[in-house]
N, C-alpha and C positions, 0 to 999 in steps of 0.2 A: 504494500500500500504506500502511496506517495501523495504529496500535495498537502492541503490543509482544509479544515472545515471548522464550523462553529457548532456549539451545542444547540439543541432544539429547545432548551429551557427558556421560557418567555421572560423578557425583561425589557427595560427601557434602553434607548440607544446609548445613553450615557454609561449605563452599567456594562453594556456590551463592549464599548470601546475601552473600558478600564479593567477588563477581566484578565486573569492569569493566562499564561501560555503553557500548554501541555504538549510534551514531545514524547510519544511512545508509539510502538507498533503492536503492543500487547493489548488485545481487545478486552481481556478481563481486567487488566489494570486500568485501562481507559474508562471502563464502566464504573469502577470504584472512584476514580478521580472526578468524573462527571457528577457522581452522586455527592461527593464531598463538596464540590464547588456549589452545587445546588443548595446544600445545607448552609453554606456560608453566604448565600445570596449573590453568587458571582457567576458570570457567564464566560467560560474560557474560550480561547482559540486553540484548536487542536492541530498539530502537525505530526506527520508520521515519519519524518526524517529530519536530518539537519536543517534548521530553518533556512528557507530560500527566499521568503518574502522580505524585502528590504525593510528594515526597521522593526519587524515583529519581535525579534530577540532582544533588541535594545530597549524598546519602549514598554514592554509588558511590565506591570508592577511586580510580578512574581513569575518565575519559570519553574515548572515541575517536569523534571526529566525522568522518564522511566529508566530503570536500571538496564532494560533490554537495549536501550539506545546509547548508553553511556560511552561505549567504546568508539562510537562514531561522532562524538561531540567534541573531539579534541580541536577541530578546526574553528569552532565557534569562539567569538571574542569573549574574553573574561568580563564578567559583570557581577554586581551585587544581586542578591535576591534569587539565587538558584538553589533548588532543593532536589536532591536525588531521591527518587521514590522506588522502593522495592518491596518484595514480599518474603524473601528468604532470611529469616531471623538468624540462621546459623552460618551465613556467608560472611566471613571476616573481610573478604575482598571488596565489599561494597564501600568501605571507608576509603580504600585506596582509589577506587574509581571516582569517588566524590572529590577527592583532592585533585585528580587529573582534570576534571571538568570545571574546577573552581567553585564547587558547591560547598557552602559552609555548613549545611545541615543535611542529614539523612533522615527520611521518614520511612519506617518499615511498617507496612500494614499487615494485620489490622490494628496492632497495638498503638500505632502512632496516629490514628484517625482524628482523635480529639485535638491533638496538637496541630495537625495539618489544617483542620477546619479553621482554627483560630488564626493561623498564619495567613490563610487565603483571605479570610474576612478582614484582617488588619491591612493587608496589602491593597485590597479593593477600596476599603474605606479611607485609606490614606491617613492612618492614625497619627495624630500629632499630640500637641499639649492637650490634656483632658480639660473638660469644662471646669471652671471655677464653680463649685457646688455649695450653695448656701441653704440651710434649713431655717425655717421660722416656726416658732412654737409659742403658744400663749402661756403666760405665767398663771393665769386662771381662765375659766370659761368666759368668753366674750371680751377678751383682752384686745382683739383686733389683729391677731396673727394672720388670718387669711387676707385681710385688707392690706397689710404690709407686704405679704408675699406677692399678691397681685401687683401692687405698686412697684415693687422691686423688679419684677419681670417686665412690666410696661416700661419702666425707666431704662432698663438694660437694652431692650429692643429699640427704644427711641434713640439711644446713643449709637445704634448701628451694630450691636453685638448679636450673634446668633444666640437665641434665647429659647429655653424650654422651661415651662412651668408645670410641675408635677403635683397633683393634688393627692397628698398622702393621708388625708383625713376622710375616711369613708362616711362619717356621720356629720360632715360639715355642710351638706347641701349642694355641693358641686361648685367648683370655681368657674365653670363655664357660665353659670347664672350670674356670678359677680362680674364677669367680663362681658355680659350681654350676649353670650353666644350659645345659649342652651339648645338652639335649633341648628347650629352650625354642623355641617357634615364632617364626618371623621369618626375614628374609633375612640371608645372610652375604656376605662379599666376592665370591665368584664371581658372584653375581647382579648386581654392579655393575661387572664387569670391562670391559664395553663402554660404560661411561658416558663421554659427551663433552659439551662445552659446559656447559649449565646444568642442574643437578638441582634439582628443587623441594624446598626444605627441609622443608616439612611432610610431603610424601610420603615422604621419606627417613626422617624421625623415626618416622612411623607404621608403616613397613615393618620396623623393627628390633625385636629382642627387648627387652622391658622387664624388667630384673632389678634388684631392690633400688632401685627408684624412679629408675633411670637407663636410658638407651637405649644398646645395645651393638652396634657393628659389629665382628664377629669373623671369623675364618677357620673353615672347616668341616674335615671330615676327608677331603675329596676330594684329587685330585692337583693342584689349582690352588695354586701356591705363589708367585704374583706377579700384580699387576695393572699395566696400563700407567700411566705417569706422568699421562696425561690423566684417567684414572679417579680417581686420588688427588686431583688438583687439583679436579675437579668435585665429588666427594663431600665433601671437607673444606670447600670453599667453601660448600656447601649447609648443612653442619653449623654453620658459624660464623654464617651468616645467621640462624639460629634464636635466637641470643643465649644468655645464660647462661654455661656453662662447657663447654669441650671439652678432653678429655685424650687425648693420642696416645701410645701405647706404640711407641717407635721401634726399628728394628733397628740393630745395630752395623755392619752392612754398608750403607754409604751409597751406594746406587745412584740412578738418576734418579728413581725413584718416591719414595724417601726424601727427596731434595732438594725435590721438590714439597711434601711435608709440612713440611719445615723452613722453607720460605719463607713459610708461613702462620702460623707460631708467634709468639706474643707473648713467650714465654720458654721456656727449656729447662732441665731438671734432669738433671745428670750424677750417677749413683749410683756412689759409690766406696767399696768396703770399705776399712777401715783396715788395709791391708797394703801393704808396700813394692812388691811385684810388681803389685798392683792399681793403685797410684798410677802406676807406670811405664806400664802399659797405658792408664790413663785419660788420661795426658798426651798420648798419640798421638791418642786420640779427641777430646780437647779442642782440639788443634791443628787437626784437620780440621773440627770443628764451628765453630770460631771464624771461619772464612771464610764461613760460611753463616748464622750466627745471631748477632744483635746482643746478646742477653741470655742468657747461659749461666751457670748457678750450680751449685755442687756440693752434693750431699747425701752426707754421710759416714756410712757405716753401720758400726756396731759389730759385735763387741766391740772396744774401744779398748785398744791397748797403751801402755806408758809412752812419752811423748814423741811419740805419733802420734795426736793428736786432730784435731778438725775444723779448727782454725785453722792448724795446721802443714801439714796435707794441702792445704788450699786455697792456702797460701802457695807450696807446691811446684808446684801446678797453675797458679797465677796466675789463680785464679777467686774470685769472692765466695762466701761460705758461705750456702747456703739453710737449713742446719740439720743437726744431728746426729741420727742415727736409731739408738737402741739396738736390740739384738735383742728380738724379741717372743716371750715364752714361750708355748708352746702353739700357735704359728702353724700348724705342719704338721698337728696334730690338728684344728684348726678348718677348714682347707682340706679335709681328708679328710671332714669332717662336712658340707661344703657351705656353711660360713660364710665369707664373702669377707674378704679382707684389710681391716683397718680397722673391722671390725664391732664389735670390743670397744672401746667408747668410752673405757675407762680405759687402753687399751694404748698403747705408744709410737707406732704407726702413726696411730691416731686423733688423738692429741695433736699429732703433727707436722702432719697434714693440717688440723686445726682452726686451728692457728697460721698455717700457710701461707696458707690461703684468707682468714683474717682480715686478713692484710697485703695480699694481692693484690687483694682485692675491697673494700678499705676506702673507695675513692673511687668505687665503683660499676662498676669495670672498669679494665683497664689492666694493665701489667706489675707484678709484685711490687715492693714498695719495699725 
């Protein structure tokens, strides 16, 4: 067999152009590699001999060379991203052949399937710096955490950052409602409840509703009020791989699913109203979060009484102050009119989010300074 062909796996033109290159004449190995590419959401180009098409070898994000073709690949130019793929676990010569063709990795199937799927997905997605991921949680019920989470996402998107907002609170009513997009097309959490392993980041992003220049994963109005921890882990990891900014609205009930979200955060914001009872409740939440989150900061929400400002409250909580957030006039009316939190660029929410992202993204990513 000679020449080249592409897989019949359906996908977009962009994905087809960015798929890996497979070089093999072994039909059984080819079937395995096509299956693994499909699992990674990638569409490969297949060649059955030394690459003859100009540019295919050089431009593919990843090259998978079957061990059956290794001896004929010596004439190909050396490049990064070559994996030699074989099936004989007892053949020590496979490592020598890998060196001869410039492959830095060897994948032996079936043991190496999971590793190879991850490599294919990483190559196709062009994984770079992961998203700066910030979680928001209320120090007590009704503290305004969901409002701040939405405002942070709206502010990041307005500043031109790729932004995903993830509703991690199944009992919060749905952030799509707060953003005025409850009827927007796209998938909600129940569609991802069975997610395991690796979720393709691009596929996730394209499947979600786009509202106010950001992507939103929210709950719907069905009876689904929870997803397994594995689903949260897989979905949030996929969101982070897309880069930019991810904001997670967290529940105050810290179950196993919430723990999975907390473990992937770069920083957490605890929203605390400037009230003594709220501070007492927030202290309990902060104690619990402190065991799971390395960077937790307080956002103190007004109105502020005498002697109960941001500095005093954070001293009582033993947390650094991320900022004070005065009440925003007209917020309820704006929400009822379908305008999201933070959409008033002169309002307290927008000012807070602008200052927060300015500090957090000053070095191109990382935790807020």
